[in-house]
N, C-alpha and C positions, 0 to 999 in steps of 0.2 A: 750565287745562282740568280739568273734572270728568270723571273716567273711570268713575265709578260709575253704574250703571243703577238707576232707582228701581223700586219693586215693580211698577208698571203696565208699565214697559218690559220688565222680566224676563218678565212673563207674556206680553206680546206676542211677544217673541223666541221663547218656547217654543211659541207658536201657529204661528209661521213654521216652526220646526223640525219640529213634528208634521206639518204639511201637506206639506212637501217630502219628508220621509222616506217618507211613505206614497205620495205620487203618483209619486215617482221609481222606485218598484218596477215601474211599468208602462212605463218609458222604453225605447225601442229600444236594443239593444246597440250600443256604438260610442263615438265621441269626444264631448267636450263642446264648449262654445264655439259659434262660428258654425256649425260643422259639425253640431252637435246641432239646429240649426234648418233649415239650408239644403242639407245634403249630398244628400238624396234625398227622395222623396215621403213615405216613412214618417216620417222625422224632421220634416218640415214639418207633417204631420198632427198629430203629438204636440205640437209647438210651438203650433199653433193651439188644440188641446185645452187645454193649460196656460194659454194666454192667456185663453180664455173663463172658466176657473175663477178666475184671478186677477182678471179684470174683474168677475166677480160678487161677489167679496169686497171690491172697491174698493181692491185693493192695488197696481194698476198706476200709479195717479196719486195716491198718498196725500198729497203736499204741495199738490195743487191745491185751489183753492176748491171748495166743495161744489157750487155751481151748475154746475160744469163736469165733475163726476164724481169730484172728490177728497174728501179728508177733513180738510183743513187741518192735516195732520200735521206734526210737526217734522222738520227735516233729520236729526237723530240717529235718529229712528225709521225714516226712509227708508234711512239707511245700514245699520241693523240688517237690514232686509228684503233689501237688496242683498247684504249679507255672507252671510246664510244661504242665499239663492238660489245664490250663487256657490259656496258650500261643497258644495252638492249638484249643481252643474253643471246646474242646471235651466233649460230654455228657458221661453218664455211671455211674455217682455217684448220688445216691439218697440223696440229702442234708438233707431231713427231717428225714429219717431213720438213716443214717450213722452219721450225724453230730449233730442231735438234740435229737431224741428219744433214741438212743442207749446209749449216755452218761447218760441220766436220769435213764435208766434201770441199768446201772453199778453202779450208785450212790445208788439207793434205792431198786432195785429189789431183790427178793429172789434168792437163788441159782437155784431153779427150773425155775423161770422166765428167768434168764440169759441164761440157757441152752436151753430153749424153744424159746426165742425171738431173741437172738443175732446171732447165726449161719446163719439163713436164710437171715438176713440183710447183713452179711459179704459176702455171696455168691450171692447176688442180686437176690434172689428167691422171694422176696416180695418188694413192693414199698409203702412208706408211704406218707401221707399228714398231715398237721398240723391243728388241730381244736382249735385254740386259740381265734382269734379276733371275735368280735360280733358287731352288728350294733351300740351298745352303749359302746363297750369295745374294742377299737383298741389300740392306744398308751397307753391309760389308762386301761391296762389289768386287774387291780385289780377289775374292775367293772363287771367282768364276771357274767352272771345271768343264763346261761343254767344249769338246775338242774339235779342232779343224786341222786335219793332217793333209799335207800337200801330196798329191799323186798326179804327176804330169801337169796338165794344163787346168787342173781343178783341185779343190780342197774337199775332202770327205768329212762331213760334220756328223757327230753323234753326241747326244745329250738332251737336256731339257731346260726350257725357260718357263718362267711363271709370272703371273700378274701382268700378262701382256695385254695392255689396254687396247681394245678395238681390233684385236687379232682376228676376230670372226668376220670383219668387214674389209680390212686392209688387203691390198693386193701385193704389197711389198713389205719386207721386214729388214731392219738394219740390226746388226748383231755385234756383240762383244764376245769373242771366242778366244780360247787358248790354243795358240799355234805351236807352242813348245811344251810337250808333255812333261819335261823335266823341270819346268819353271815353277816358281812359287809366287804367291801373292800377285802384285801388280806387274811383275816381269812376265814376258812371253804372251801378252794379250794383244789381239789385233781386231781391227774393225772391218766388217764385211756388210754387204747388203745382197739381197736376192729376191726373186719373185716368190711369193708364198705358195704358188702352185707347183713348185718343184716336187718331184716324187720323193717320198720319205718324210714330208712335213705333215704332222697331225696336230690339229688345233682342237682343244677340248674346253668347254665352257666352265668358268667358275662363277656361280651365281651368288648374288647378295642374299642376305637372310630374307629380304622382302621379295625375292624371286627375280629381280632385275639382273640383266647380263651385260657387263661391261668388260670384265677381266677374263683371261684365258690362260690355260697351260698350252705350251707348244713343245712337241716332241720331235726330235730329229733322229732319223734312223738312216745312216749311210746316204745322207743328202749330199749331192755333188754340186758345189758352188763354183762357178768359173773363176779362175785365178784373177781375171780382169776385174772382178768385183771386190777385191781387196782394196781398201782405202788407206793410203799411206804405206809405209814400210811395215813388214812383220815386226811384232814386238813393240809397236808404238801406240797400241790401242789405249793404254791407260793415260798417256799424255794427251791423246786426242779427245778423250772424254772430259778432260779437265780444261781444255782451251775453248775459248769463244771467239766469235768474229764480231763484226759490226752490227749487232742485233740488239733489239730492245729486250732487256731481261729484268725489268723493274718490279714486276709483280703487280702492275696496275690493275689487272683483272680481278684480284682479290677485293680491292677497295671499290672499284667502280660497280662490281656486282653487289657488294654489300650496301652501297649507297642506294641502288635501285630497290633492293629488298627493304631497306630502312624506310624509304618513301611509301612503299606498299603497307608496311607495318604501321606507320604513322596514320595512314588513311584508315586502317582497320581500327586502331585504338580510338580515333576520333568518332567513328561511326558505330561503335559497339558499346552497349550499356551493360553495367553490372550494378545491381541494387539501385536501379533507376538513374544512374549517373554514367556518363561516358567514361571509359577506362582512362582516357587522357587526363581526366580531372584528378586522378589519384596522384598525390605528390611523389610517392615512391616510383610510380611509373614514369613520371616526368623527369625525375632525377636520373633514372636508368637511361632514358632516351637521350638526355643531354650528354651523358658520358659516352654513349655509343656514337652520337653525332660527332663529338670531339675526336674520338678515336678514328673514325672514318676519314675525317678531314686531315688528321695527322698522317694517316696511311697514304693518302693521295699525295701529300707533300713529300713523304719519304720516297714514293715511287718516282716522282719527278726529279728528286735530288739524285737518285741512282742513275736515271737516264741522262741527266746533265753531266754527271761524272764520267759516264761512258762517252758522251758527246765530246767532252774535253780531253779524252784520252787517259783519264785517271783509272786505270784498270783495277788496281787494288781496291780503291773505294767503291767502284762499281760492283765488284764481287761481293764485298762485305755488305753493301747496302742491299743487294739482291737477296742475300741470305737473311738479313734482318727483316726485309719485307715479307719473305716467305714465312718466317716464324710469326711475325706480328699479324700478317694477313690471315693465317689459318686460325690463330687464337682469337682474332677479332670476329671471324665468322662463327666460331664456336660460341662466343659470348652473345652474339646477335641471335642465333637460332635458339640458344638456351633461354634467353630472356623472352623471346617471342612465344615459345611453346608454354612457358610459365605464365605469361600474361593471358594467353588464350584459354587456360584452364584445360578441362577435359576435351574441349573441341580441338585443342592443339595437337591431340594424338591422332586425329583423323587424317588419313593419307589422300583420300579422294571423296567425291560426292558433293552434294549441294551445301552441306554443313561444314565442310573442311575449309578453315580460314586460309586465305591466300593460296587456294588450290593444293594445300598440303605441302607447300614448298618448305616451310619451316621445320616440320617434323622430319622431312627428308634430309634437310641440312643437319638437324640434330643427330640423326642416325649416322650420318657420314662424318660427324665432327672428330671422333677419335682417329679414324683412318687418315684424315687429312694431316695429322701430325707425323705420319709415316710416309705417305705418298710423296714422290718427287724429292726425296731426301729427307730423312727424319729431322725433327727439330733439334735433336742432340747433335747431329752432324752439322746442321746449319750453325749452331752455337759454337761448335768447334772451329768452323771456318772463320767466324767473326773473331774468335779469340786468337787463333794462330795467324791469320792473314791480316786482319784489321788492327788488332791490338798487339800483335807480335809477342804473344805470351808463349812460354816454352811448352812443348808437347810433353805429356806424361809418358813415362816408359813402362 
């Protein structure tokens, strides 16, 4: 792998840095990540503002073909953009529209669908949410039971989705539905999308224990989705959820975000005294910090290795490296937030206020730590992919 950036790439990276450094001066005070987009109306408004800015620059869909709003950019350049954006904890990118649904459309959509669906996503004119998980089909996605039965020029949809992130703000939803009632498991599944305002769609909040609202339940009662909103052939939904296009899927956000948090934590430890001495002088604290720094740098290298494999067309390595980065990244952020709250003592439990270290971001990360093992594909599933695809180990029966 070539770790060096050429002159053009260095200039582009600096352009990303300058943009996000300036724009994030206007960001609402509070957390980063999903909460920076979805926690309240102010955060959502700033996310949409940033999305418009990024869409105007053509940065939301850089690897896409130009006719659909992209710039035919390389995977490595997209990774650079994602890394810098994560460093500043900047919102503005619709991860479900840009990174999940759009690749599906490019793989299986008709020319008409691509021209109709993709440019608004590239310009941040629409925002999507993902209708995959169900009460009895989460990590075991093949058990999806929400039905879509064709009647004339539309499909009638009945069922329930759950853990729909951002469903209370999104204006579109893409769905994995069962179009063959007699089918079982991964057979008979199909991909659709629709406007969330269609009659019969009911969105209900699922609140965190701390009262924040990111997730939702979505109920479908005789919802009529136009047949033209079916993506790909009927029954090909499982295959489409498994395929990817020319997009950066390295997990760089885990590590760039961790690096920014690490720098803030380091500043806190240098400037906070306990028993008359700065916390940074404690040899155990220094040892833990050294290990975390090592792990973060290793994670960044892993992310670049995955993007390089994808750039070179090594699909199998790209898949397994992305799974490895997901497992490693979530566990790294758990170690970081756990150590930070431990080092902060009782102050580390404060979520807000003048005495909350780092604005309460570490206790927020600590509370989210277990859930991150499950979200976006559980660690067990990721390890299975590494074993089956990467190491070619036999599947258990």
